[in-house]
PDB file with SEQRES, HELIX, SHEET and CRYST1 records, atoms N, CA, C and O in Angstrom:
SEQRES   1 A   51  MET THR GLY CYS ASN THR VAL LEU ASN PRO GLY VAL LEU          
SEQRES   2 A   51  MET GLY PRO GLY SER VAL THR TYR THR ASN ALA SER VAL          
SEQRES   3 A   51  ARG SER GLY TYR TYR PRO ALA GLU THR LEU ILE LYS VAL          
SEQRES   4 A   51  ARG GLN THR GLN GLN LEU THR GLU MET ARG LYS LEU              
SHEET    1 AA1 2 VAL A   7  LEU A   8  0                                        
SHEET    2 AA1 2 SER A  25  VAL A  26  1                                        
SHEET    1 AA2 2 VAL A  12  MET A  14  0                                        
SHEET    2 AA2 2 GLY A  29  TYR A  31  1                                        
SHEET    1 AA3 2 VAL A  19  THR A  20  0                                        
SHEET    2 AA3 2 LEU A  36  ILE A  37  1                                        
CRYST1    1.000    1.000    1.000  90.00  90.00  90.00 P 1           1          
ATOM      1  N   MET A   1     -21.004  14.760  -2.619  1.00  0.00           N  
ATOM      2  CA  MET A   1     -20.439  15.667  -3.658  1.00  0.00           C  
ATOM      3  C   MET A   1     -19.084  15.048  -4.003  1.00  0.00           C  
ATOM      4  O   MET A   1     -18.340  14.675  -3.096  1.00  0.00           O  
ATOM      5  N   THR A   2     -18.768  14.938  -5.196  1.00  0.00           N  
ATOM      6  CA  THR A   2     -17.455  14.501  -5.606  1.00  0.00           C  
ATOM      7  C   THR A   2     -16.694  15.631  -6.265  1.00  0.00           C  
ATOM      8  O   THR A   2     -17.312  16.467  -6.924  1.00  0.00           O  
ATOM      9  N   GLY A   3     -15.385  15.695  -6.119  1.00  0.00           N  
ATOM     10  CA  GLY A   3     -14.497  16.649  -6.658  1.00  0.00           C  
ATOM     11  C   GLY A   3     -14.303  16.411  -8.239  1.00  0.00           C  
ATOM     12  O   GLY A   3     -14.763  15.405  -8.779  1.00  0.00           O  
ATOM     13  N   CYS A   4     -13.669  17.293  -8.873  1.00  0.00           N  
ATOM     14  CA  CYS A   4     -13.351  17.260 -10.207  1.00  0.00           C  
ATOM     15  C   CYS A   4     -12.408  16.094 -10.532  1.00  0.00           C  
ATOM     16  O   CYS A   4     -11.370  15.958  -9.884  1.00  0.00           O  
ATOM     17  N   ASN A   5     -12.740  15.255 -11.514  1.00  0.00           N  
ATOM     18  CA  ASN A   5     -11.938  14.128 -11.767  1.00  0.00           C  
ATOM     19  C   ASN A   5     -11.809  13.027 -10.851  1.00  0.00           C  
ATOM     20  O   ASN A   5     -10.871  12.230 -10.890  1.00  0.00           O  
ATOM     21  N   THR A   6     -12.821  12.986  -9.971  1.00  0.00           N  
ATOM     22  CA  THR A   6     -12.866  11.939  -8.989  1.00  0.00           C  
ATOM     23  C   THR A   6     -13.378  10.590  -9.622  1.00  0.00           C  
ATOM     24  O   THR A   6     -14.282  10.568 -10.457  1.00  0.00           O  
ATOM     25  N   VAL A   7     -12.750   9.503  -9.174  1.00  0.00           N  
ATOM     26  CA  VAL A   7     -13.144   8.215  -9.701  1.00  0.00           C  
ATOM     27  C   VAL A   7     -13.777   7.425  -8.565  1.00  0.00           C  
ATOM     28  O   VAL A   7     -13.157   7.202  -7.525  1.00  0.00           O  
ATOM     29  N   LEU A   8     -15.104   6.977  -8.792  1.00  0.00           N  
ATOM     30  CA  LEU A   8     -15.690   6.060  -7.778  1.00  0.00           C  
ATOM     31  C   LEU A   8     -15.697   4.725  -8.184  1.00  0.00           C  
ATOM     32  O   LEU A   8     -16.418   4.385  -9.123  1.00  0.00           O  
ATOM     33  N   ASN A   9     -14.916   3.847  -7.542  1.00  0.00           N  
ATOM     34  CA  ASN A   9     -14.809   2.457  -8.004  1.00  0.00           C  
ATOM     35  C   ASN A   9     -16.145   1.791  -7.606  1.00  0.00           C  
ATOM     36  O   ASN A   9     -16.890   2.273  -6.752  1.00  0.00           O  
ATOM     37  N   PRO A  10     -16.407   0.613  -8.304  1.00  0.00           N  
ATOM     38  CA  PRO A  10     -17.675  -0.086  -8.021  1.00  0.00           C  
ATOM     39  C   PRO A  10     -17.802  -0.485  -6.641  1.00  0.00           C  
ATOM     40  O   PRO A  10     -16.830  -0.913  -6.019  1.00  0.00           O  
ATOM     41  N   GLY A  11     -18.974  -0.366  -6.118  1.00  0.00           N  
ATOM     42  CA  GLY A  11     -19.205  -0.764  -4.705  1.00  0.00           C  
ATOM     43  C   GLY A  11     -19.010   0.405  -3.633  1.00  0.00           C  
ATOM     44  O   GLY A  11     -19.042   0.162  -2.426  1.00  0.00           O  
ATOM     45  N   VAL A  12     -18.807   1.684  -4.142  1.00  0.00           N  
ATOM     46  CA  VAL A  12     -18.676   2.716  -3.264  1.00  0.00           C  
ATOM     47  C   VAL A  12     -20.039   3.139  -2.759  1.00  0.00           C  
ATOM     48  O   VAL A  12     -20.936   3.328  -3.580  1.00  0.00           O  
ATOM     49  N   LEU A  13     -20.259   3.304  -1.438  1.00  0.00           N  
ATOM     50  CA  LEU A  13     -21.486   3.757  -0.939  1.00  0.00           C  
ATOM     51  C   LEU A  13     -21.117   4.977  -0.046  1.00  0.00           C  
ATOM     52  O   LEU A  13     -20.462   4.818   0.984  1.00  0.00           O  
ATOM     53  N   MET A  14     -21.551   6.198  -0.462  1.00  0.00           N  
ATOM     54  CA  MET A  14     -21.275   7.468   0.210  1.00  0.00           C  
ATOM     55  C   MET A  14     -22.526   7.914   0.888  1.00  0.00           C  
ATOM     56  O   MET A  14     -23.569   8.033   0.245  1.00  0.00           O  
ATOM     57  N   GLY A  15     -22.455   8.171   2.210  1.00  0.00           N  
ATOM     58  CA  GLY A  15     -23.547   8.727   2.973  1.00  0.00           C  
ATOM     59  C   GLY A  15     -23.858  10.096   2.509  1.00  0.00           C  
ATOM     60  O   GLY A  15     -23.012  10.743   1.892  1.00  0.00           O  
ATOM     61  N   PRO A  16     -25.078  10.587   2.787  1.00  0.00           N  
ATOM     62  CA  PRO A  16     -25.433  11.950   2.495  1.00  0.00           C  
ATOM     63  C   PRO A  16     -24.463  13.043   3.106  1.00  0.00           C  
ATOM     64  O   PRO A  16     -24.060  12.960   4.267  1.00  0.00           O  
ATOM     65  N   GLY A  17     -24.139  14.008   2.301  1.00  0.00           N  
ATOM     66  CA  GLY A  17     -23.255  15.032   2.723  1.00  0.00           C  
ATOM     67  C   GLY A  17     -21.778  14.729   2.723  1.00  0.00           C  
ATOM     68  O   GLY A  17     -20.982  15.551   3.175  1.00  0.00           O  
ATOM     69  N   SER A  18     -21.387  13.558   2.223  1.00  0.00           N  
ATOM     70  CA  SER A  18     -19.961  13.171   2.000  1.00  0.00           C  
ATOM     71  C   SER A  18     -19.419  13.938   0.877  1.00  0.00           C  
ATOM     72  O   SER A  18     -20.069  14.271  -0.114  1.00  0.00           O  
ATOM     73  N   VAL A  19     -18.127  14.208   1.106  1.00  0.00           N  
ATOM     74  CA  VAL A  19     -17.464  15.041   0.057  1.00  0.00           C  
ATOM     75  C   VAL A  19     -15.960  14.389  -0.256  1.00  0.00           C  
ATOM     76  O   VAL A  19     -15.296  13.904   0.660  1.00  0.00           O  
ATOM     77  N   THR A  20     -15.531  14.420  -1.500  1.00  0.00           N  
ATOM     78  CA  THR A  20     -14.297  13.805  -1.860  1.00  0.00           C  
ATOM     79  C   THR A  20     -13.435  15.127  -2.412  1.00  0.00           C  
ATOM     80  O   THR A  20     -13.963  16.126  -2.900  1.00  0.00           O  
ATOM     81  N   TYR A  21     -12.099  14.939  -2.246  1.00  0.00           N  
ATOM     82  CA  TYR A  21     -11.217  15.971  -2.813  1.00  0.00           C  
ATOM     83  C   TYR A  21     -11.194  15.567  -4.270  1.00  0.00           C  
ATOM     84  O   TYR A  21     -11.652  14.510  -4.702  1.00  0.00           O  
ATOM     85  N   THR A  22     -10.568  16.592  -5.038  1.00  0.00           N  
ATOM     86  CA  THR A  22     -10.403  16.482  -6.456  1.00  0.00           C  
ATOM     87  C   THR A  22      -9.413  15.362  -6.771  1.00  0.00           C  
ATOM     88  O   THR A  22      -8.647  14.955  -5.897  1.00  0.00           O  
ATOM     89  N   ASN A  23      -9.418  14.876  -7.962  1.00  0.00           N  
ATOM     90  CA  ASN A  23      -8.533  13.818  -8.523  1.00  0.00           C  
ATOM     91  C   ASN A  23      -8.366  12.619  -7.466  1.00  0.00           C  
ATOM     92  O   ASN A  23      -7.297  12.011  -7.407  1.00  0.00           O  
ATOM     93  N   ALA A  24      -9.370  12.316  -6.693  1.00  0.00           N  
ATOM     94  CA  ALA A  24      -9.354  11.140  -5.896  1.00  0.00           C  
ATOM     95  C   ALA A  24      -9.755   9.883  -6.667  1.00  0.00           C  
ATOM     96  O   ALA A  24     -10.473   9.943  -7.665  1.00  0.00           O  
ATOM     97  N   SER A  25      -9.273   8.751  -6.177  1.00  0.00           N  
ATOM     98  CA  SER A  25      -9.762   7.436  -6.617  1.00  0.00           C  
ATOM     99  C   SER A  25     -10.292   6.720  -5.394  1.00  0.00           C  
ATOM    100  O   SER A  25      -9.529   6.165  -4.604  1.00  0.00           O  
ATOM    101  N   VAL A  26     -11.589   6.737  -5.246  1.00  0.00           N  
ATOM    102  CA  VAL A  26     -12.197   6.316  -4.026  1.00  0.00           C  
ATOM    103  C   VAL A  26     -12.328   4.812  -4.027  1.00  0.00           C  
ATOM    104  O   VAL A  26     -12.852   4.255  -4.992  1.00  0.00           O  
ATOM    105  N   ARG A  27     -11.883   4.140  -3.009  1.00  0.00           N  
ATOM    106  CA  ARG A  27     -11.855   2.650  -2.944  1.00  0.00           C  
ATOM    107  C   ARG A  27     -13.266   2.186  -2.578  1.00  0.00           C  
ATOM    108  O   ARG A  27     -14.060   2.937  -2.012  1.00  0.00           O  
ATOM    109  N   SER A  28     -13.550   0.948  -2.913  1.00  0.00           N  
ATOM    110  CA  SER A  28     -14.874   0.351  -2.662  1.00  0.00           C  
ATOM    111  C   SER A  28     -15.047   0.302  -1.079  1.00  0.00           C  
ATOM    112  O   SER A  28     -14.087   0.099  -0.335  1.00  0.00           O  
ATOM    113  N   GLY A  29     -16.300   0.497  -0.640  1.00  0.00           N  
ATOM    114  CA  GLY A  29     -16.668   0.515   0.767  1.00  0.00           C  
ATOM    115  C   GLY A  29     -17.752   1.435   1.107  1.00  0.00           C  
ATOM    116  O   GLY A  29     -18.345   2.030   0.207  1.00  0.00           O  
ATOM    117  N   TYR A  30     -18.066   1.604   2.379  1.00  0.00           N  
ATOM    118  CA  TYR A  30     -19.006   2.413   2.866  1.00  0.00           C  
ATOM    119  C   TYR A  30     -18.379   3.549   3.535  1.00  0.00           C  
ATOM    120  O   TYR A  30     -17.438   3.372   4.309  1.00  0.00           O  
ATOM    121  N   TYR A  31     -18.886   4.796   3.259  1.00  0.00           N  
ATOM    122  CA  TYR A  31     -18.386   5.971   3.815  1.00  0.00           C  
ATOM    123  C   TYR A  31     -19.541   6.700   4.583  1.00  0.00           C  
ATOM    124  O   TYR A  31     -20.551   7.003   3.946  1.00  0.00           O  
ATOM    125  N   PRO A  32     -19.449   6.995   5.895  1.00  0.00           N  
ATOM    126  CA  PRO A  32     -20.575   7.520   6.585  1.00  0.00           C  
ATOM    127  C   PRO A  32     -20.929   8.850   6.189  1.00  0.00           C  
ATOM    128  O   PRO A  32     -20.134   9.542   5.553  1.00  0.00           O  
ATOM    129  N   ALA A  33     -22.069   9.258   6.522  1.00  0.00           N  
ATOM    130  CA  ALA A  33     -22.716  10.597   6.245  1.00  0.00           C  
ATOM    131  C   ALA A  33     -21.797  11.634   6.698  1.00  0.00           C  
ATOM    132  O   ALA A  33     -21.166  11.470   7.742  1.00  0.00           O  
ATOM    133  N   GLU A  34     -21.667  12.745   5.957  1.00  0.00           N  
ATOM    134  CA  GLU A  34     -20.794  13.978   6.302  1.00  0.00           C  
ATOM    135  C   GLU A  34     -19.397  13.582   6.613  1.00  0.00           C  
ATOM    136  O   GLU A  34     -18.834  13.899   7.661  1.00  0.00           O  
ATOM    137  N   THR A  35     -18.880  12.907   5.705  1.00  0.00           N  
ATOM    138  CA  THR A  35     -17.395  12.464   5.625  1.00  0.00           C  
ATOM    139  C   THR A  35     -16.616  13.218   4.679  1.00  0.00           C  
ATOM    140  O   THR A  35     -17.053  13.391   3.541  1.00  0.00           O  
ATOM    141  N   LEU A  36     -15.405  13.724   5.071  1.00  0.00           N  
ATOM    142  CA  LEU A  36     -14.506  14.200   4.046  1.00  0.00           C  
ATOM    143  C   LEU A  36     -13.490  13.155   3.632  1.00  0.00           C  
ATOM    144  O   LEU A  36     -12.669  12.733   4.446  1.00  0.00           O  
ATOM    145  N   ILE A  37     -13.533  12.719   2.338  1.00  0.00           N  
ATOM    146  CA  ILE A  37     -12.658  11.679   1.937  1.00  0.00           C  
ATOM    147  C   ILE A  37     -11.446  12.345   1.301  1.00  0.00           C  
ATOM    148  O   ILE A  37     -11.514  13.066   0.305  1.00  0.00           O  
ATOM    149  N   LYS A  38     -10.306  12.037   1.977  1.00  0.00           N  
ATOM    150  CA  LYS A  38      -9.031  12.593   1.389  1.00  0.00           C  
ATOM    151  C   LYS A  38      -8.181  11.375   0.929  1.00  0.00           C  
ATOM    152  O   LYS A  38      -8.218  10.282   1.493  1.00  0.00           O  
ATOM    153  N   VAL A  39      -7.415  11.671  -0.147  1.00  0.00           N  
ATOM    154  CA  VAL A  39      -6.472  10.589  -0.628  1.00  0.00           C  
ATOM    155  C   VAL A  39      -5.057  11.107  -0.384  1.00  0.00           C  
ATOM    156  O   VAL A  39      -4.688  12.129  -0.962  1.00  0.00           O  
ATOM    157  N   ARG A  40      -4.329  10.512   0.365  1.00  0.00           N  
ATOM    158  CA  ARG A  40      -2.881  11.009   0.534  1.00  0.00           C  
ATOM    159  C   ARG A  40      -1.934  10.005  -0.227  1.00  0.00           C  
ATOM    160  O   ARG A  40      -2.018   8.782  -0.110  1.00  0.00           O  
ATOM    161  N   GLN A  41      -1.102  10.608  -0.950  1.00  0.00           N  
ATOM    162  CA  GLN A  41      -0.074   9.942  -1.709  1.00  0.00           C  
ATOM    163  C   GLN A  41       1.315  10.340  -1.276  1.00  0.00           C  
ATOM    164  O   GLN A  41       1.600  11.521  -1.077  1.00  0.00           O  
ATOM    165  N   THR A  42       2.227   9.299  -1.121  1.00  0.00           N  
ATOM    166  CA  THR A  42       3.552   9.644  -0.911  1.00  0.00           C  
ATOM    167  C   THR A  42       4.448   9.535  -2.109  1.00  0.00           C  
ATOM    168  O   THR A  42       4.174   8.737  -3.006  1.00  0.00           O  
ATOM    169  N   GLN A  43       5.485  10.289  -2.159  1.00  0.00           N  
ATOM    170  CA  GLN A  43       6.295  10.217  -3.362  1.00  0.00           C  
ATOM    171  C   GLN A  43       7.653   9.587  -2.918  1.00  0.00           C  
ATOM    172  O   GLN A  43       8.239   9.963  -1.902  1.00  0.00           O  
ATOM    173  N   GLN A  44       8.106   8.624  -3.727  1.00  0.00           N  
ATOM    174  CA  GLN A  44       9.392   7.913  -3.423  1.00  0.00           C  
ATOM    175  C   GLN A  44      10.410   8.279  -4.549  1.00  0.00           C  
ATOM    176  O   GLN A  44      10.137   8.247  -5.749  1.00  0.00           O  
ATOM    177  N   LEU A  45      11.537   8.607  -4.051  1.00  0.00           N  
ATOM    178  CA  LEU A  45      12.686   8.939  -4.949  1.00  0.00           C  
ATOM    179  C   LEU A  45      13.681   7.827  -4.937  1.00  0.00           C  
ATOM    180  O   LEU A  45      14.081   7.339  -3.880  1.00  0.00           O  
ATOM    181  N   THR A  46      14.090   7.416  -6.141  1.00  0.00           N  
ATOM    182  CA  THR A  46      15.083   6.383  -6.226  1.00  0.00           C  
ATOM    183  C   THR A  46      16.178   6.860  -7.126  1.00  0.00           C  
ATOM    184  O   THR A  46      15.903   7.399  -8.198  1.00  0.00           O  
ATOM    185  N   GLU A  47      17.461   6.674  -6.712  1.00  0.00           N  
ATOM    186  CA  GLU A  47      18.642   7.146  -7.535  1.00  0.00           C  
ATOM    187  C   GLU A  47      18.722   6.237  -8.654  1.00  0.00           C  
ATOM    188  O   GLU A  47      18.641   5.018  -8.503  1.00  0.00           O  
ATOM    189  N   MET A  48      18.898   6.870  -9.917  1.00  0.00           N  
ATOM    190  CA  MET A  48      19.066   6.105 -11.104  1.00  0.00           C  
ATOM    191  C   MET A  48      20.456   5.668 -11.338  1.00  0.00           C  
ATOM    192  O   MET A  48      21.343   6.493 -11.121  1.00  0.00           O  
ATOM    193  N   ARG A  49      20.785   4.434 -11.768  1.00  0.00           N  
ATOM    194  CA  ARG A  49      22.109   4.040 -12.072  1.00  0.00           C  
ATOM    195  C   ARG A  49      22.483   4.454 -13.463  1.00  0.00           C  
ATOM    196  O   ARG A  49      21.658   4.457 -14.377  1.00  0.00           O  
ATOM    197  N   LYS A  50      23.759   4.808 -13.613  1.00  0.00           N  
ATOM    198  CA  LYS A  50      24.225   5.212 -14.923  1.00  0.00           C  
ATOM    199  C   LYS A  50      24.536   4.029 -15.648  1.00  0.00           C  
ATOM    200  O   LYS A  50      25.113   3.105 -15.075  1.00  0.00           O  
ATOM    201  N   LEU A  51      24.175   3.949 -16.999  1.00  0.00           N  
ATOM    202  CA  LEU A  51      24.414   2.844 -17.772  1.00  0.00           C  
ATOM    203  C   LEU A  51      25.715   2.874 -18.512  1.00  0.00           C  
ATOM    204  O   LEU A  51      26.034   1.932 -19.238  1.00  0.00           O  
TER     205      LEU A  51                                                      
END                                                                             
């Protein structure tokens, strides 16, 4: 089962009962049966220089 707005890239093989979070972009590869696929993103802050 895939979440809302999930993108499965070409070559994704998900085993039966696997689930993805919403808004995930799943990379190519094999995901075993009954796996929860989470995508963690980190946010980086950079100070802007004044012009």
